[in-house]
Kinemage of the C-alpha trace (Angstrom):
@kinemage 1
@onewidth
@group {chain A} dominant
@subgroup {mainchain}
@vectorlist {calphas} color= white
{ca met a 1} P -34.746 27.944 52.925
{ca ala a 2} L -36.787 31.334 53.640
{ca lys a 3} L -35.517 33.641 56.328
{ca lys a 4} L -36.991 37.409 57.685
{ca asp a 5} L -34.866 40.113 58.176
{ca glu a 6} L -36.229 43.793 58.833
{ca asn a 7} L -35.647 46.548 56.674
{ca asn a 8} L -35.216 49.853 57.909
{ca asn a 9} L -39.277 50.468 57.984
{ca gly a 10} L -39.459 47.804 60.538
{ca ala a 11} L -41.334 45.372 57.666
{ca glu a 12} L -40.446 41.654 57.667
{ca glu a 13} L -39.738 40.485 54.547
{ca ala a 14} L -39.169 37.034 53.070
{ca val a 15} L -35.727 36.663 52.393
{ca val a 16} L -34.521 33.809 50.319
{ca glu a 17} L -30.666 31.657 50.904
{ca asp a 18} L -29.079 30.188 48.125
{ca val a 19} L -29.391 26.894 50.039
{ca lys a 20} L -28.361 23.376 48.226
{ca ala a 21} L -28.979 19.848 49.256
{ca pro a 22} L -25.741 18.275 50.324
{ca gly a 23} L -25.164 16.136 47.265
{ca glu a 24} L -26.156 18.644 44.680
{ca glu a 25} L -23.118 20.167 44.639
{ca val a 26} L -20.650 17.465 44.132
{ca ser a 27} L -23.417 16.363 40.878
{ca glu a 28} L -22.769 19.541 39.583
{ca gly a 29} L -19.124 19.369 39.802
{ca met a 30} L -18.981 16.339 38.749
{ca ser a 31} L -21.094 17.239 35.638
{ca thr a 32} L -18.727 20.021 34.869
{ca ala a 33} L -15.482 17.777 34.924
{ca gly a 34} L -17.389 15.157 33.149
{ca glu a 35} L -18.011 17.993 30.140
{ca lys a 36} L -14.490 18.914 30.709
{ca val a 37} L -12.331 15.037 30.153
{ca ser a 38} L -15.877 14.828 27.607
{ca glu a 39} L -14.237 17.634 25.771
{ca gly a 40} L -10.559 17.015 26.582
{ca met a 41} L -11.010 13.845 24.900
{ca ser a 42} L -12.603 15.069 21.693
{ca thr a 43} L -9.682 17.495 21.485
{ca ala a 44} L -7.216 14.305 21.876
{ca gly a 45} L -9.517 12.007 19.438
{ca lys a 46} L -8.866 15.399 17.103
{ca lys a 47} L -5.527 15.424 17.141
{ca val a 48} L -5.043 12.152 17.064
{ca ser a 49} L -6.825 11.251 14.000
{ca glu a 50} L -4.699 14.505 12.112
{ca gly a 51} L -1.641 13.038 13.598
{ca met a 52} L -2.883 9.971 11.543
{ca thr a 53} L -3.937 11.788 9.001
{ca ser a 54} L -0.925 13.261 8.684
{ca ala a 55} L 0.883 9.404 9.005
{ca ser a 56} L -1.021 7.727 6.752
{ca lys a 57} L -0.278 11.019 3.364
{ca ser a 58} L 3.597 10.708 4.608
{ca ile a 59} L 3.712 6.679 4.326
{ca asn a 60} L 1.954 7.022 0.956
{ca glu a 61} L 4.045 9.893 -0.289
{ca ala a 62} L 7.246 7.576 0.231
{ca phe a 63} L 5.496 4.923 -1.288
{ca arg a 64} L 5.295 6.602 -4.139
{ca gln a 65} L 9.346 7.787 -3.925
{ca val a 66} L 9.644 4.179 -3.659
{ca glu a 67} L 8.663 2.868 -6.308
{ca gly a 68} L 9.069 6.443 -8.427
{ca leu a 69} L 12.510 4.932 -7.475
{ca gly a 70} L 12.169 1.136 -8.512
{ca lys a 71} L 11.067 2.701 -11.817
{ca ala a 72} L 13.733 4.604 -12.434
{ca leu a 73} L 16.023 1.829 -11.290
{ca gly a 74} L 14.491 -0.507 -13.548
{ca ser a 75} L 14.950 2.291 -16.385
{ca ala a 76} L 18.037 2.457 -15.918
{ca leu a 77} L 19.503 -1.193 -15.941
{ca gln a 78} L 17.512 -2.627 -18.607
{ca asp a 79} L 19.764 -3.448 -21.859
{ca arg a 80} L 22.964 -2.385 -19.901
{ca ala a 81} L 25.640 -4.106 -22.750
{ca asn a 82} L 27.979 -1.872 -22.295
{ca val a 83} L 30.732 -1.613 -19.982
{ca val a 84} L 32.566 1.441 -19.265
{ca met a 85} L 35.312 1.668 -17.029
{ca val a 86} L 35.152 4.902 -14.824
{ca arg a 87} L 37.309 6.173 -12.226
{ca val a 88} L 35.342 8.079 -9.471
{ca asn a 89} L 36.708 9.884 -6.364
{ca asp a 90} L 36.272 9.074 -2.550
{ca glu a 91} L 32.532 11.026 -2.513
{ca ser a 92} L 31.433 9.667 -5.562
{ca leu a 93} L 32.666 6.274 -5.260
{ca ala a 94} L 30.212 6.870 -1.064
{ca tyr a 95} L 27.258 7.349 -2.956
{ca leu a 96} L 27.790 4.266 -4.805
{ca asp a 97} L 28.304 2.246 -1.904
{ca met a 98} L 24.972 3.771 -0.354
{ca leu a 99} L 22.615 2.740 -2.737
{ca ala a 100} L 23.766 -0.557 -3.001
{ca glu a 101} L 23.930 -0.939 0.919
{ca ala a 102} L 20.338 0.068 1.266
{ca asp a 103} L 19.531 -2.461 -1.318
{ca ile a 104} L 18.152 0.031 -4.032
{ca thr a 105} L 20.899 -1.651 -6.204
{ca arg a 106} L 23.362 -4.642 -6.200
{ca ser a 107} L 26.469 -3.136 -7.359
{ca arg a 108} L 28.929 -0.698 -7.871
{ca ser a 109} L 28.133 -1.605 -11.399
{ca glu a 110} L 24.614 -0.430 -10.642
{ca ser a 111} L 24.369 2.084 -8.634
{ca ala a 112} L 26.931 3.421 -11.430
{ca ala a 113} L 24.190 3.039 -13.956
{ca phe a 114} L 21.536 4.338 -12.067
{ca leu a 115} L 22.843 7.791 -11.525
{ca ile a 116} L 24.480 8.468 -14.670
{ca asn a 117} L 20.557 7.687 -16.397
{ca glu a 118} L 19.822 9.968 -13.923
{ca gly a 119} L 22.179 12.415 -14.424
{ca ile a 120} L 21.137 12.759 -18.336
{ca lys a 121} L 17.527 12.716 -17.524
{ca ala a 122} L 17.608 15.429 -15.085
{ca asn a 123} L 19.736 17.598 -18.203
{ca glu a 124} L 17.580 16.639 -21.031
{ca ala a 125} L 17.404 20.407 -22.268
{ca leu a 126} L 21.233 20.695 -22.113
{ca phe a 127} L 21.870 17.071 -24.093
{ca gln a 128} L 19.410 18.205 -26.721
{ca lys a 129} L 21.020 21.228 -27.157
{ca ile a 130} L 24.607 19.269 -27.243
{ca arg a 131} L 22.858 16.555 -29.455
{ca asp a 132} L 22.372 19.895 -31.693
{ca ile a 133} L 25.552 21.542 -32.025
{ca thr a 134} L 26.976 17.969 -32.771
{ca asp a 135} L 24.839 17.344 -35.924
{ca gln a 136} L 25.530 21.053 -36.862
{ca ile a 137} L 29.649 19.755 -36.791
{ca ala a 138} L 28.887 16.450 -38.260
{ca ala a 139} L 26.480 18.347 -41.418
{ca leu a 140} L 29.997 20.874 -41.529
{ca lys a 141} L 32.572 18.579 -41.448
{ca ala a 142} L 30.773 16.500 -44.155
{ca gln a 143} L 30.480 19.317 -46.309
{ca leu a 144} L 34.142 19.945 -45.741
{ca arg a 145} L 35.052 16.263 -46.749
{ca glu a 146} L 32.414 17.512 -50.223
{ca thr a 147} L 34.805 20.581 -50.418
{ca val a 148} L 38.099 18.668 -49.985
{ca asp a 149} L 37.233 15.875 -52.249
{ca val a 150} L 36.267 18.042 -55.179
{ca glu a 151} L 39.796 19.966 -55.113
{ca glu a 152} L 41.521 16.420 -55.338
């Protein structure tokens, strides 16, 4: 819409007012709101997708751990022909029971076999040193017996 205005010189000048049609402002506002909703939904979708990816990774890791535990358990329970009677303290018994109650093992006996096997695997370097030293001790004992047998 144009309106006439007089400036200091008395000349008329057209002044254009910024007038919008009645529904035009609402339309622009809705367009802006729609864009914001769209952006918000896109951001929310990305966050949900990231959360699902993270959850998927966690589930896959849990499955790998269970699979590894199953393999370790199978290895520990293989060829269990030897019986060992052992006394344990209350804390150790609680751990044995925990494995059995969680259906990881079927009994305290299986729990003990599993934990013994895992303890040996975790300390393999230590057991290798012990083996080396006990082999040396056995050789020294044999040498000592030979010495004593020769002198008799």
